C-alpha positions in Angstrom: 52.7 49.7 -11.7 51.8 51.1 -8.3 50.3 48.3 -6.1 46.6 48.6 -5.5 45.5 49.5 -2.0 44.0 46.4 -0.4 41.2 46.8 2.2 40.0 43.2 2.9 37.4 43.0 5.6 36.3 39.7 7.3 34.6 40.7 10.5 34.6 38.1 13.3 31.4 39.4 14.8 28.2 37.6 13.9 26.2 40.7 14.9 23.9 42.1 12.3 24.0 45.6 13.6 22.3 48.2 11.4 24.1 51.4 10.3 22.6 54.7 9.6 21.8 55.0 6.0 20.9 58.2 4.2 17.8 57.4 2.3 17.5 60.8 0.6 18.1 61.0 -3.1 21.8 61.3 -3.8 23.3 63.2 -6.6 24.8 60.4 -8.7 27.4 61.3 -11.4 26.3 60.5 -14.9 28.3 58.1 -17.0 31.6 59.1 -18.5 33.2 58.5 -21.9 34.9 55.4 -20.5 31.5 54.0 -19.8 30.0 54.6 -23.2 32.9 53.8 -25.6 35.2 50.9 -26.2 39.0 50.9 -26.2 40.7 49.7 -29.4 41.3 45.9 -29.7 44.5 44.4 -31.1 44.2 43.2 -34.7 43.2 39.6 -35.0 41.1 39.4 -31.8 37.6 38.2 -32.3 34.8 36.9 -30.0 34.0 33.1 -30.0 30.6 32.9 -28.4 27.1 33.5 -29.9 24.2 35.8 -29.4 20.9 34.0 -28.8 17.7 34.2 -26.8 17.4 33.0 -23.2 14.2 33.7 -21.3 13.1 35.8 -24.2 16.1 38.1 -23.6 19.0 38.6 -26.1 22.1 37.2 -24.5 25.7 36.5 -25.5 26.8 33.0 -24.4 30.4 31.8 -24.2 31.2 28.3 -23.1 34.4 26.4 -22.2 35.7 24.4 -25.2 35.1 21.1 -23.5 31.6 21.9 -22.1 29.4 20.0 -21.4 31.8 17.0 -21.3 33.7 18.7 -18.5 31.6 20.1 -15.6 31.5 23.9 -15.6 29.9 26.7 -13.4 27.5 29.4 -14.4 28.7 33.0 -14.5 26.4 36.0 -15.2 28.3 39.0 -16.8 26.7 42.4 -16.6 28.2 45.0 -18.9 28.7 48.7 -18.9 26.8 51.0 -21.3 28.4 49.6 -24.4 26.3 46.6 -24.1 25.8 43.2 -25.7 27.2 43.9 -29.1 30.5 45.3 -27.9 33.3 43.1 -29.1 35.3 44.1 -26.0 32.5 42.9 -23.7 32.2 39.7 -25.7 35.9 39.0 -25.4 35.7 39.7 -21.7 33.0 37.0 -21.5 35.2 34.7 -23.5 38.1 35.1 -21.1 36.0 33.9 -18.2 34.7 31.1 -20.3 38.3 29.9 -20.9 38.5 29.6 -17.1 35.8 27.0 -16.9 32.6 29.1 -16.8 29.5 29.0 -18.9 29.1 32.8 -19.3 25.8 34.4 -19.9 25.9 38.1 -20.8 22.4 39.6 -21.1 21.4 42.6 -23.1 20.5 45.0 -20.2 19.4 47.7 -22.6 17.1 45.9 -25.1 19.2 46.9 -28.1 19.6 50.5 -26.9 23.3 50.7 -25.9 24.5 54.0 -24.4 25.2 56.8 -26.9 28.9 57.1 -27.7 29.6 60.7 -26.7 33.3 60.6 -27.1 33.0 62.4 -30.5 30.9 65.2 -29.1 33.8 67.6 -28.5 34.3 71.2 -29.5 36.8 72.0 -32.3 40.3 72.8 -31.3 40.3 76.4 -30.0 41.8 79.0 -32.3 42.0 81.6 -29.6 42.5 79.9 -26.3 40.3 81.4 -23.6 38.0 83.3 -26.0 34.3 83.6 -25.3 33.4 81.6 -28.5 35.7 78.7 -27.6 34.4 78.6 -24.1 30.8 78.6 -25.4 31.6 75.7 -27.8 33.1 73.7 -25.0 30.2 74.3 -22.7 27.7 73.4 -25.5 29.5 70.1 -26.2 29.5 69.2 -22.5 25.8 70.1 -22.3 25.0 67.9 -25.3 26.9 65.0 -23.8 25.1 65.3 -20.5 21.7 65.5 -22.1 22.2 62.4 -24.2 23.4 60.4 -21.3 20.6 61.6 -19.0 18.0 60.7 -21.6 19.5 57.2 -22.0 19.6 56.6 -18.2 16.0 57.6 -18.0 15.2 54.8 -20.4 17.1 52.2 -18.5 16.1 52.5 -14.8 16.1 49.9 -12.1 12.4 49.2 -12.9 13.4 48.3 -16.5 16.6 46.4 -15.8 15.7 44.2 -12.9 12.9 42.3 -14.6 15.3 41.5 -17.5 17.8 40.1 -15.0 15.1 38.0 -13.2 14.1 36.5 -16.5 17.7 35.6 -17.3 18.4 34.1 -13.9 15.3 31.9 -14.1 16.1 30.8 -17.6 19.7 30.0 -16.6 18.5 27.7 -13.9 16.6 25.7 -16.5 18.9 25.9 -19.5 22.1 25.4 -17.6 20.9 23.5 -14.6 24.1 21.3 -14.7 26.4 24.4 -14.4 24.3 26.1 -11.7 24.2 22.8 -9.7 27.9 22.2 -10.2 28.7 25.7 -8.8 26.1 25.5 -6.0 24.5 28.6 -7.5 25.1 31.4 -9.9 28.2 33.6 -9.9 28.2 37.1 -11.3 30.6 39.9 -12.3 29.7 43.4 -13.4 31.4 46.4 -14.9 30.4 50.0 -14.7 26.6 50.2 -15.1 26.4 46.4 -14.5 28.3 46.7 -11.2 25.4 48.2 -9.3 23.1 45.3 -10.4 25.6 42.8 -9.0 25.0 44.5 -5.6 21.2 44.3 -6.0 21.3 40.6 -7.0 23.6 39.8 -4.1 21.2 41.3 -1.5 18.2 40.1 0.4 15.5 42.7 0.0 11.8 43.3 0.4 10.1 43.4 -3.0 8.8 46.8 -4.0 5.8 47.7 -6.1 6.8 48.8 -9.6 10.3 47.4 -9.2 9.7 44.2 -11.3 8.8 41.2 -9.1 11.1 38.2 -9.4 9.4 34.9 -10.3 10.1 33.5 -6.8 8.3 36.2 -5.0 4.9 35.5 -6.6 3.0 38.3 -4.8 -0.7 38.4 -4.8 -2.6 41.6 -5.7 -3.7 41.8 -2.1 -0.1 41.6 -0.9 0.9 44.4 -3.2 -2.0 46.6 -2.2 -1.4 46.0 1.5 2.3 46.4 1.1 2.9 43.0 2.8 6.6 42.7 2.9 8.2 39.7 1.1 11.9 39.1 1.3 13.7 37.8 -1.8 17.3 37.1 -2.7 20.1 36.8 -2.9 20.0 35.6 -6.4 23.8 34.9 -6.8 26.3 32.9 -4.8 29.1 35.4 -5.0 29.9 38.5 -7.0 32.7 40.8 -8.2 32.3 44.3 -9.5 34.7 46.7 -11.3 34.5 50.5 -11.2 30.7 50.5 -10.7 28.6 53.5 -11.5 25.4 55.0 -10.2 25.8 53.3 -6.8 24.3 54.8 -3.7 24.8 53.9 -0.1 21.3 52.2 -0.1 22.5 49.7 -2.7 24.7 48.0 0.0 21.8 47.5 2.3 20.7 43.8 2.6 23.9 42.4 1.0 24.4 38.7 1.8 26.6 37.2 -0.9 30.4 37.7 -0.8 31.5 40.7 -2.9 34.8 41.7 -4.4 35.3 45.3 -5.6 37.8 46.7 -8.1 37.8 50.4 -7.5 39.6 53.4 -9.1 41.3 55.9 -6.8 39.5 59.2 -6.8 36.8 58.0 -9.1 33.9 60.5 -9.5 31.7 57.7 -10.9 32.0 55.8 -7.7 32.9 58.4 -5.0 35.1 57.5 -2.1 32.4 58.3 0.5 29.9 55.9 -1.2 32.6 53.2 -1.4 33.7 53.6 2.2 30.1 53.7 3.4 29.6 50.4 1.6 32.7 48.9 3.2 31.5 50.0 6.6 28.1 48.4 6.0 29.6 45.1 4.9 32.0 45.0 7.9 29.3 45.9 10.4 27.0 43.3 9.0 29.6 40.5 8.6 29.4 40.3 4.8 32.5 38.7 3.4 34.2 41.1 1.0 37.4 42.5 -0.3 38.2 45.9 -1.8 41.2 46.9 -3.9 41.7 50.5 -4.9 43.8 51.0 -8.1 45.8 54.3 -8.4 46.7 55.9 -11.6 44.1 54.2 -13.8 41.0 55.6 -15.6 37.5 54.6 -14.9 36.7 51.6 -17.1 40.2 50.2 -17.1 39.3 46.7 -16.2 37.3 46.1 -19.4 39.2 44.4 -22.2 40.9 47.0 -24.4 44.3 48.3 -25.4 46.2 50.9 -23.4 49.6 52.3 -24.2 50.5 52.9 -20.6 52.2 49.8 -19.2 50.9 50.5 -15.7 47.3 50.5 -16.8 47.9 47.3 -18.7 49.3 45.6 -15.6 46.4 46.9 -13.5 43.9 45.5 -16.0 45.5 42.1 -15.7 45.6 42.3 -11.9 41.9 43.3 -11.8 40.9 40.3 -13.9 42.8 38.0 -11.7 41.3 39.6 -8.6 37.7 39.0 -9.9 38.5 35.5 -11.2 40.2 34.4 -8.0 37.2 35.6 -5.9 34.6 33.7 -7.8 36.8 30.6 -8.0 37.3 30.6 -4.2 33.6 30.9 -3.5 
């Protein structure tokens, strides 16, 4: 396979110089088929963890075989749109568990996984280029876009962050040994979940309506007066793979070390957003690494079968990149 481009930044300067950030609403691409559907799994592969409740949130938990007899660390895994019940996501969690982590994978969508739009395609054209065939294609594209937009409207930051705050708090109680052993909570995120790794890795002022974390404990007077309270970061280190819906603003306030697996020319995570994020992290002395993988589709790092040997190799490399990062931090 072609080697991923490596752009590792470790600035020597301790200066926390600000950068100019465009705070206007950015046009973010919607999710693609790779975000909302799973790749086939080889026969005989099954998940080994369990779905249970943690902090009143449905979670998939996968543990090392010798836990708790052998000390482990706590890893939060945030999924793409296929969600908690995806066997691919569960096996992804199991792979990290086999490396010595108690893995907690929360249901970010409260049972409402993203609609699988891969089947919404027009019939094969009988007369290529005809008006009817063009109309069918456009209709199918419009239907896909509508379903995804409606789903995204149900799962905004205001809905997802409170879920994560509950899970983080519950992890600190239920798996206090693993959190203590790792000196904090580690986190990895794919597609939709990638953006929330950035938010959990940041130090930010709380905002009204964004779902206050338990540690902020704002009073009604604070909220009414817009008294700034700074919270976070909530994780010790994070790694993200082909994140979606990320804006430049999502890098602001980053403190925890971040590793990024990116896809070359990925419309779901545009190059200008990625490079703006790299610039911010470099300028503000945030430890990070970025590897850009050419010739692979969005979503390639999630467990699943590909016929292309180069994609298979890239998938293995991406897993090792993310695992190495959290192990070294």
